[in-house]
C-alpha positions in Angstrom: 0.1 0.0 0.0 1.4 3.4 -1.0 1.7 6.3 1.5 -1.1 8.2 -0.1 -3.5 5.2 0.2 -2.4 4.6 3.9 -3.0 8.3 4.7 -6.4 8.3 3.1 -7.3 5.0 4.9 -6.2 6.4 8.3 -8.2 9.6 7.7 -11.3 7.5 7.0 -10.9 5.4 10.0 -10.4 8.5 12.2 -13.4 10.2 10.8 -15.5 7.2 12.2 -13.5 6.6 15.3 -13.5 10.0 16.8 -17.3 10.7 16.8 -18.0 7.1 17.7 -15.7 7.2 20.9 -17.1 10.6 21.8 -20.7 9.4 21.6 -20.0 6.1 23.4 -18.3 8.0 26.2 -21.1 10.6 26.4 -23.9 8.0 26.6 -22.1 5.5 28.8 -19.2 7.2 30.4 -20.8 8.0 33.7 -22.3 4.5 34.0 -18.8 2.9 33.2 -16.9 5.2 35.4 -17.0 2.8 38.4 -15.3 0.1 36.5 -11.6 -0.4 36.4 -9.9 1.1 33.3 -9.1 -2.2 31.8 -12.8 -3.2 31.9 -13.9 0.1 30.3 -11.3 -0.2 27.6 -12.6 -3.7 27.0 -16.2 -2.8 26.6 -15.3 0.2 24.5 -13.2 -1.9 22.0 -15.7 -4.8 22.1 -18.5 -2.5 21.1 -16.7 0.0 18.7 -14.3 -2.2 16.6 -17.2 -4.1 14.9 -19.1 -1.0 14.5 -16.1 0.7 12.9 -15.1 -2.3 10.7 -18.7 -3.5 9.5 -20.6 -0.2 9.6 -18.6 3.0 10.0 -15.9 2.8 7.5 -18.0 1.2 4.9 -20.5 4.0 5.2 -17.7 6.6 4.8 -16.6 4.7 1.6 -20.2 4.8 0.4 -20.6 8.6 1.0 -17.2 9.3 -0.7 -18.3 7.2 -3.7 -21.6 9.2 -3.9 -19.9 12.5 -3.7 -17.1 11.5 -6.2 -19.7 10.1 -8.7 -21.8 13.3 -8.6 -18.7 15.3 -9.1 -17.8 13.2 -12.1 -21.2 13.8 -13.7 -20.7 17.6 -13.7 
């Protein structure tokens, strides 16, 4: 994978990860605050990794394809 492709892939992932973690912590942060850090991290990753891999990044790819196809039609 070339450097440009790696940068684009990392940006796509970041666009999904940042709001997902923020929303997760906003919704569940207070209720999880009593758990030890390793358990909070486990719950966060068990929830968000599948979301990011199976829904988040494919959705970002879909949106990019829609936008790029509209730009090509102009």
